[in-house]
N, C-alpha and C positions, 0 to 999 in steps of 0.2 A: 602598741602602734602609736606613734607620735601624732597627735592631732592639735590643731590650733583652736584653743578654747579661750574665751574671754577671761580676763583676770579675775573678775568677781566670781567665776565658776570653777576656779582651779582647785577649790577644796574638794577632795575626793571622799565622799561619804561611803559608808559600808555598802549601801545599795543605791541604785539610781533613783531619781525623782519619780514620784507617782503623781501624775496629773490627769485630769479629765478635761479634754479640750473640745469645745463645741465648734464643729466645722460647718460651713454653709452648705456643703453638699451631703455630708455623711452623718451629721449630728455629733454625738460625743465620741471622742477618741480617748480611751482610758490608758494611762501610763502607770502601771502598778509598781510600787516599791514596798519593801518591807518597812517596818517601823524604824525610823532613823534616830540618831542621837539628838539630844536637845540642842546642841550647838549648831547642827546642820539645819534643824527646823527654824531656830532663831535666825539663822543667816537668811533663809528664804523669806521668812516673814518680814524681817527688817528691810529687805530690798523690795518688798511688794512686787514680786515677779509677775509680769504680764507677758503672755505668750500669744503670738499671732501666727496663724497658719494661713498662707496665701491661698485664695480660692479664685474661681473664675470671675466672681462678682466683686472681688476686692473688699468684702466686708471684714470688719475687725471684731473679734470676740475676745473677752478677757476672762481670766480665771484667777481666783484668789486661793492661795494654798492655806488650808486649815491645819490645826495642830495634829489632827489624826491622819494627815496625809491625804485627805480627800480633797475634792474641788467643788466649789459652788459657782456654777455659771451664772452670769448676769449680763443683761444687755445695757449698753450705754444709755443714759437718761436723756441725752440731747446730742445734737450735731456737734456741739463744741466738745463734748466728751469724746466723740468719735475722732475728731481732729486731734485732740490731745493724745488719744490712744495711738493714733497712727504715728505721730511724731515721736512719742516716747518709746514705742515698741519697735520701731523700724530697726534700731541697732541691736536690741536684745534678741530679735527674731533670729538673726544669723547665729547668735550664740547658742540658741536652742537647737539649731541644726547640728552644730558641733556636738552638743550633748546627746542628741538622738543617734548620731553616727557612733559616738562612743558607746552608747547602750547596745549597739549591734555586736559588740565584742563577744567572743566565744566564752569568756569567763562570766558573763552575766546570765541571769535567770532566763530560761526559754520564753516565758511569757512576757518578760520585760523586752526582750529582743523583738518579739512579735509586735508588741504595741509601738515600739520605736519605729519598726519597719512600716507599720500602717500610717503613722504620723508623717514619716518622710515621703511615703507614696502620695498622700493627699497634698502635702506641701509642694511636691514636684509638679503637680498639675497646674500650678500658678503661672507657668510659662518658662521661657528659656533662662530668665534671671534666677528663678528658683532652682532650676537644674544646675546652673553654673555654681550656685552656692553649695549644692550637694557635692558636685564633682571637684570642688577645690580640695576636698579631703580624699587623698589618693587611694585610701583603703576602702572607701565606701562601696565601690562596685564589687570588690572581692568579698566583702562581708555580706553583701546582698545576695551574691551568687551562692555563698555557703548556706544561706537561709533557705534556698530552694530544697534542701534536704529535709526540711522540717516536716513533721507529721501533721502539722496544722494546716488546713486548707486556707485559713485566713492569712497565715504567714506566707505561704507559697503564693497566694494571689497578690499580696502586697509586694513581695519581692519581684514577681514576674511583671507586675504593673509598673513599678518604678524602672525596671530594665526596659520595658516597652517605651516608657516616656523618654528615657535617656537615649535609647537607640534611635529615636525618631529624629535626632539631630545629627547631621553628618559629622560634626567635629568629634562626637563621642562614640560613634558607631564602632570604630575599630577597637576602642577600649573595651567595650562590652564583648565584642567577638573574641578578643584575646584573653578574656578573664575566665574562660571555660564555661560560659553561659550556655553555649550550644549543647555541650555534653551533659550538663546538669539538667537542662530542660528535656533533653531526650530521655534521660533516665527517669525523670519525674512523669513524663507522659506515658511511660510504660506501666505505671501503677494501675492496678485493676479498678480502684475506686477513686475517682477524681472529679471534683465539682466542675460544672460547666464554666464557671467564672475563672477558675484556675487554668483550665484548658484554653479558654479564649485569650486570656492575658499572655500565656506562654507562647501560644502559636502566633499571636500578633507580634511578639518580640522577634520570633524567627522571621516573620514577614518583613519587619524592618531590617533585620540583619541580611536577609537574602537579596537586598538591593545591591550589595557588594559582590562582585564577580568571584573574589577569593572565597568568600563565605559560602557562596552557592555550591562550590565544589565540595566543601566540607559537609554541607547539609544533604547532598545527594548521596546518601549511603544506605545500605541495606537495612539499617536499624530504624532510621527515621522515616523513610519513604512509606513502609507499610502502615505506620501510625498515621501519617498524614492522609493516606488513602482511606483508612478506616474512619477518620474524622470527617470525611466527606459525607458520610451517612449518619453523622451525629444528629440528635434531635434538636440541639440548639443551633439556630441559624447563624449566630455569631461565630461559633466554632466552624461551621461549614465555610463561611466567608473567609475566615483566617486561613484555613487549610487550603482553600482554593487559591488564595492570594500567594501563599508560599509556593505552591506548585506552579503557578503562573510565572513567578520570578525564576524558579529553577529551570523552567523550560526556555528561558532566555539564553541559557548557555547550551550550545549545541552538543558539547561533550557530555551533558547529562541525559540526553534523549534516550540513549540505548538502555541505561539502567532504569529510567523511569518507565519506558514502554514495557520492559521485561517485568517490572513490578506490577503491571496491570493498571496503569493510571488512565489510559485512553478510554476504556469502557465506562469507568466511573465518571469521568469528566463529561463524556458524551451524554450519559443519562441526566446529569445536572443541566446541561445545555438544553436538552429536549424537554426538561420539566416545565410545566406551566403553572406551578404553585405560586401563590401570592407571597411576596416578600423575598423572592429569589433573584431579584434583579442584579444585585452585586455578585451573587454566586454564579449566575449565568455569564456575567461579564468576565469574571476571572477564568471560568472554564473555557470560554471562547478564546481569550487571550492565549491560554496555554495550548489549546488545540491548534490554533493558527500557527504557533511556532512549530508544532509537530508536522503540520501540513506542508512546510517548506521542504520536507524530505519526501521523495516520490514513494518510497516503500510505506512510510507511516501514513501517507495520504490514502493508500489502499485500506489501511486499518480503519481510517475514519469512514471510508465508504462502507465498510462492513458493519459499522455501527449506525449506518443510515444518515450520514452527514455528507453534504456536497459543498465543495469550495466554490464560492461565487464572488466575482469581482465587484468592488464598489466603484461605480462609474460616475456618481454624482447625479443629483436630481435634475440638473439641466439636460442631461443626455436623454432622459425619459420624456422630455417634452415633444420629441419627434414621434412618440408612440401614437399610432393611429388605430384605434380599435375598429375591427371589421364589423360592418353593419350589414349582415346578410338577411335576406328575406326568409331564410330557413336555416336552422342551426346545423352545424357540422362538428364532428369530433376534432380534437386538436391535431390529429395526423392528417386532416383533410378529408376523411371519409364522410360522404354525404349521408344524412339520415333520411330514410324513406318518408316521403310525405303522403300520408294516407288520405287526408282530406284535401281535395283539389279546390273545392269552392270555398270562398271566404265565409266566415261566420256572419250571422245576421247583425250582430252588434260589434263586430270587430274584436271579440274577446280572444279568438285564436291567434290573431296577429299581435295583440297586446301581451298575452301570456304564451308566447311562441314556444318557450322551453317546456311548457307543460303539455304540449300536444304531441309528445313522442310516445307512441304506443308500444314500441319495442324497447323494453327496459332490460333486456338480457345482455347487459354489458359485463365484461369480465373485470376483475379487480384492477388490472393495469389501465384500462380505459377510464374507469371511475377515478383513479388517482390522477390521471392526466387531466381530466375535466376539473377536478377540485383545485389542482395546482394552477392551471391556467386561469380559472375564475378568480382565485385569490390574488395572484400576481397582477393581473390586468386591473382589478379593482384598486389595488394599492397604487398602481401607476396612474390611474385616472384621477385619483384624489391627491396625488403628489406626496404620498407618505411611504413610498416603497423603500426608502433608505433612511427612515427616521427612527424607527423603533429599534433600540439596542445598538444603534450605530451612530458614531460621531458625525454629525452633519458637516462640521467644518473640515473633517478629514476626507470627505467623499465628494468634494466639489470638482475635482479634476479627474478625468478618466486616465490620466497618465500617472496618477499617484501610486499605483501598484498595490493598493490596499484591497483586502479581501474580507469576507465574512463567511460564516458557516450556516447552512440552512438544512432542515430536514430534506431528505432526498426528493420527495415529490414537489416541494416548494423550490428546491434548488434547481431541479431539472426544468421546471416551468420558467424560472427566472432566467436561466441561461438561454432558453429558446426565445423568450421575450426580447432579450438583448440582441439576438441575431436579427431581429426585425427593425432595429433602430438605424439611425443615420450615422452615428458616431463610429468611425472606422476603427479607432483604437479599442473601443468597447467591444465591437464585433470580434476583433482579433483575439482579445483576451477571453471572451466567452467561448470561441471555437477551440482555443487551446485547452481550456478547462473541460470542455466536452470530451476532447481526446484523452485527457488525463483521467477522466471519470469513467470512461468506457472500458473498464477492466474486467467485467463479467457480463454474462448474458442478461442478467436482470437489468443492469444499467443500460445496456445497448437497446434492449426492447423498450425501456422507459423513455429514452430519447426518441425512439421511433414513434411511440404512441403520443408523445408531446409535440410532434410535428417538426422535429429538428431536421429531418432529411430534406424536406421541401425547401427550407431556408438555406441549408448548406449547398444544395444542388444549384440554387439560383445564384449563390455567391461565388460559384466557380467562374463566372464570367465577370467578376468584379475587376475593375481596371487597376486597382492597387495590389501590388504583389505582396505587401505585408498582410493583406487580408486573405489572399488566395492560399498562401502557405499554411496557416493554421486551419483553414477550411478543408484543404486536402488532407491534412493530418487527422482531422476529426473524422472525415469520411473513411480514411484508411482504418482507423481503429474500430469504427462502427461496422465496417464491412466484414469483420471477422465472423460475425453472426451470419449464417446462411440466409435466415429470414430477412434480416435487415439488408443484406446485400441485394436481395431480389427487389426490395423497395427502392434502393439506390439505383439499380439498373432501370427500373420503371420510370424514374424521374429524369432519364436521359442524360446521364453524366458521362457517357462514353466519349462523345464527340468533344466536349470541353476538356476532358482529361487528355485525350490524344493531342489536342491543340496545345495544351500546357506542356506535354511531353516534348513537343517539337521546339520549345523555346527555353529549355533548361539545360544545365550542364550535365554531361554524361555521368560524372562521378558524384553528383550532388545527392543529398538525402531526399530531395523532392522527387527525383527520378525513381528512387526505390519505392516511395509511397505510392506514386502513380502506377507503377508496375504492379504493386501489390493489389491495388483495387482492380486494375484491368485483368490481372490473372484470375481473381475470384469471379469476375463477371464473365470474362471470355475463357471459361474453363472447358477444355475439350472433354472432360469426363461427363459434363452435363448432357452432351449429345448421346454418349453411350448409355447413360442412365435413362434417358428418355426412350431409348429403343427397348431396353429390358424391362422398364418399370412403367410403361405407358398404360398398362392394363389396370384393372381394379385391384386395390390393396385392402385387405380386411373387410371386403364387402362394400367398400366405398365406390362412388362413381368416378372420382378423380383418380389420377395416377399416383406415382410414388411421391412426387413433390407435394401434391395436394394433401395426401394423407399425412405426410410429415408436417406440413405447415399448419394443418388444422389442429394438430396436437400442441402447437406452440402457443404459449400464453400471449394474449394480446394480438394475435394475427387476425386481420380482418377477413371474415368469412367470404365477403363478396369479392375479395382479391385472390382467393385460393385457386380458383379455376384459371384465372388469367396468368398466375405465376407457375402453373404446372408444366408449361412448355419450356423448352430449352432456349438458350440465348440465340441459337442458330435460327429458331423459328420466329423469335420476336424481333430480330435485328437483321437488317440487310447488310451482310458481311461485305459485299462489294462496295458499299458506300463508305465503310470504315477503312478499307484497304486502298491506299494509293501509293505511288512511288516514293513520296517523301516519307510516309510513315514506315514503309518497309526498309528504306535506307537507314532510318533512325534505329529501327530494331536490329538491323545488321551491324550497325556501328556499336550498339550495346553488346552484341555477341563478340565483337572483336576486341573491345577495349575495357570492358567492365569486369567487376568481380564475379566469381562463380555464382553468387546468390542472385545477381541481376541477370546473368546469363541463363540461369534456370528459368526465371520468369519470362524472359524474352522468348526462349524456345517454346515455352508452354503457350504463349499467345500465338506464335506462328503455327503451332500444331492445331490450335483452334481455327485459324484462318484456312489451313489446308483441308479442313473438313468440307469446305465449299470448293468443289473441283475447278470452277472458273477462276478462282483466286490462285490456284497452284502455279499457273504460268507467271503471274505477277511476282510470286515469291521466288521462283527460279531465276527470273530476270533480275532480281535485286542482288544477285551474286551471293545467295545464301550459302553456297558451298564454302566460300572463304570464311564466313562466320562460323560454320560448323567446324572447319579445320582449326580455328583458334580455340574453340571450346575443347576439342579433343587433345590439344597440346597444353595441358595445365602445367603451371610452373611447379606445383607441389610434387610432380613426378620426376623432376630433374635431379641430377646427381648433386647439385649444389645444396639441396635441402638436407643432405645427410648430416652436415654439421649442426644445422638448426634442430634436427631431430634429437641430437645428443644433448643440446643445451636446453631446449624448450620443447619437449615431446608433446605437451598438451596443445601447443599452437599448431604443430604439424598435423596432429590428429584432427583438429577442428578444420584445418584447410582441406585435408583429405576427405572429410565428411561432406563439406560444401562442394568440393570438386566432384565427388561421386554423384551428388544430386543433380548438378549441372550437366554432367555427362549423361546421366540416365534420361533427363528431359531431352537433351539433344539427340540421343539415340532413338527416342520415340519419334521425334520429328524426322530424323534421317531414314528410319524404316518406312515411314509414311511416304516420303519423297521417292524412295527407291522403287515404288510401284509405277512410276512414270518414266517412260523411255527417254523423254527429253532431259530429265534430270540425270539419268544414268549416263547419257552421252556427254554431259558437261563435266563429269568428275573423273578423277583418276582412281579407279577401283582398287588397284594395288596399293596406292598411297594410303587410302583410308583403311584398308585391311591391315596394313602395318601399324597404323596408329591405334586401331581398336585392339589388336593383339597385345600391344604394349600396355594398354589400359587394363585388359583382362588379367594380365599377370601382376598388375600393381596391387597396392594394399587398400584400395577402396572397398567399402563394405560389400559383402556378398549380395545383399538385396539390390544394390545398384548395378550389378554385373549381368542381370538377366537380359536387359535390353541390349547391352553390349554384345552378349552372346547371340541374341537374335539377329542383330545387324551383321555380325560376322558370318553366321550361317547363310543369311540372305546374300551377302556379298560373294561368298564362296560359290553359291549356286549360279551366279552370273559369270564367274571366272573359271570354275572347275566344278562340273556336276558331280564328281565322285565324293560321296559323303561317308566313306568308311574311315576307320581309325588311322589309316595311313595319311589322310589329309591333315596337314599341320594345324589348320584352323579348327577342324573338328577335335583334334587332340587337345588343343589349348582350351577349347570350350569345356571339354570333359574334365580336364585336370583343375582348371581354375574357376569354373562356374558350377558345373554339375555336381562334382564330388563335394566341394565345400557346402553347397546348398543342401545336399542330402544329409550331410553330417549335422548341419544346423537344425534340420527338421528332427533328426533323431535326438538331439540334445534338448530342444526347447518345446517340442510339440506335446500337448497334453492328450492328444488323440491317439489311442493304440493303433487305429487303422492307418493313420498317417505315418507313424513310426515304422509299422510293419511294411508299408509300401516303400518307404525310403530305404530301409535296410535291404529289402529284396532287390531294388534297383541298383543299389551300391554293390551288392554281391554279383549282379549280372555284369556290371562294368569291369570289376576286378577279374571275374572268371574268364572274360573275353581277352584277357592278357594286355590291357592297356598299359603302356610303359609308364613307370613311375607312379602308378595309381596307388599302390600300397604305401609308398613313402608320403604321398600327399595326405592319405587318410591319417597316418601317424602324426605328421606335422600339424594338421588341423585339429588335433586333439580328439580323434575319433575312437581311441581305444577305450577310454573310460565309459562313454555312453554305450558302446557295444557290449562291454561286460555287464553293465547295468541291465541292458535289454535281455541278456541271457537269463538273468534272474527273474525279470518281471514280464517279459514278452510272451507272445503266443508261440505255438509250436513252430509255425513257419518263420517267425521272427528269430526264434532261438536257433533254428537250423541255418538261416542265412548269416547270423552273427557268428556262429561257430566256424562257418566256412571262411568268413572274412578274417577272423582272428587267426585261423590256421595259416592262411596265406601271409599274414603279417608276421607270424612266428618264424617263418623261413628266414627272416632277417634277425640275427641275434641281438641287434641294437634295440629291438622292440621288446625283448624278454622282460627287462626291468619294469617297463611301463605296464605290461600285461599282468605281472605279478603284483605290482603296486596297486592296480585297480581291483585286486581281490578276486582274480579269476580262479585261482587254484581251489579254494574251498567249494566254490560253486560248481566247478567241473567235477570234483570228487562226488558231490551229491548227485549230479546227473548220472555219473557212472554207476554208483551204488543203487540208484533208483531204477536202473534198467529201462530208462525212457528211450523212445525211438532214436534220440540223438546221442545215445551214450557212446556209440563207436566214434563219432566225430570228437566228442569230448575227450575220449581216451587218447586219440591220436594227438590232440592238442596238448594234453598233459605230458605225453612222452617227449614232445619237442621242447618243453620248458625245463629249466634246470631246477627240478624239485626233488 
């Protein structure tokens, strides 16, 4: 390799120079050579070679070469000597850099290469000018990378150290990345025994290189990621910091997220972030930076929640100045539950008032309430002293609530912080907190945690906020929280129905806000609650309360004093007539006419709840509800124009049919309820609705959604034609398209032998009565295979009924192949040979089959 070497050093001795150099940071650096020729020693002695290695303090140290190749260090005797040394050695120093680079050559002794590498590493610590001197020799980086293969820890540490120094400068970073350093470092880190210093220097080099986007893609591979994750648990804190820094930089590239998450990086980083050990400040910072990048993805945010971390907005210290701590005469839990005061009279010396929190005799609080109290106390204390966003968070980055910055906190602190922000005056901060509450309410644990922390009370009050940018995330948060039945009851108790109805009257029909409002109202105004209250109002498991009270008392964190009040249905706790007015009913009817099947289903459910109160039925009929039901029954997914779409995108049509079936089922429940009133029957065209429902019954909606359609048809036919025999086309359609498919489904899927036996007996009765096309429907719905299976596993009655059905099916030769493919022949032969009571039927069936 051609190198630029000063003229006085172009003499090539058999072996390189051996020097021992005193460095201000590391002491002596030994450069070993073998015994040289006399001419080479004379050359060195005659020139009185002085070597200077640049250090951080700029000190100069000299060595004089002896005849035996050794070095005798000495300090300058005066400042004048130092100055003289500086001026005389400044030029020769660069020459020695060239010599040390030359000593890195592959043809030199390994120990000489190691000592030269150590010297160059220490020299490079002098700053960019020293690095520039090294980098003027184009082969220096490649020779350094080659030395990473050395078995010596000292050589590997020096090589990784100088690569770390060089890669810290932007101008040389690509050179290091293109030299194969990443691959060599990866191979070196896989060694089973490696010193902490080597690991730290190597990973810090990767830390510098990972600043570049192109290098990050190269680093995020299945070989290096497991090593970095393993080093997060290393005993050396510097190795932890370096590994965390590399992972934090890799997380900056969204394309790396999937492979990093699959490698298991989130649990490891979460454990480091939650660690409270001393000296982990840098590690926690890098772990937080990486996890915040993952938190930008909705799915990965759920993984963070599973690790006990909650995303919290940084709104700035100024926003917390509006925090007003509540000064109550008696303490209460964060969710607003009052703690019973046993001592009515004040204490003689005022101790009970001074130490009011210690005067709580009832200490039987569950874990959820205790966590809520601890979280509230900690966050309120930090807010009072003005340190709530100081620790671990950049103060300059959190001054504006619109900055969009976030941090991660343990879940009990994060929940308390979000609830605290809801009580501030900053509208932007409130909106961000409400959005994060909605995003965090992904499981029952988090929903109950927000309930215990008092979020429901704040969110309910914010429904009346004049700013729409605040109301939208508040409604979204309530919608996600209301998924929990226990939390939904608390939401209802806070009087959210009227504000929600008011908001529903002022939003667009197709907007997402309408769907969220309807979701909440559907869960609160649930018609099934009234039915449950009728059937489960008595004691359950020996308890005094009803079904709701027994269920709620088993839920963690549910206030016992509220269990009795929540055991009643919404009908009993709310005046339905106050909710229902002409404008509200007109809005619901408009949703039935113009919205998607999903919204139609919710609107129909709310109207069904309203019709439980008979005085409200007249209002519902007057709102032209019949036209809304007519629109629901004429779903576009049933039209002929959808056939082409079914061929191109069958999954989309299947989804539409599923949603349409749910909407129709809800509308049929409402329709059946309204048919009980003469006024409603007189306002509708019974024949028109019969035609619509028959078309739906024949359609491909799921069988479970056809039961209410069949009920409506039977009820309508009773008003138009009292004859209920099989000659009635309505009864025929119900039998073919609802009853028979439902019975086959029970035979296929039920785990109960009694249910399967009852289903097959009922199916045999229908077929034996000669219902037209009944056997073809059984075959087309896949009933042959479960019937054959039932012959082998069922009871005597089930076997007899199954044989009778299969015999009727065998009359059509097109069914023979399916019966034989289901394995009926061997089973039938065993029955005949066993002389069981059903052997004659089995024999008749065998004779009809081509065996």
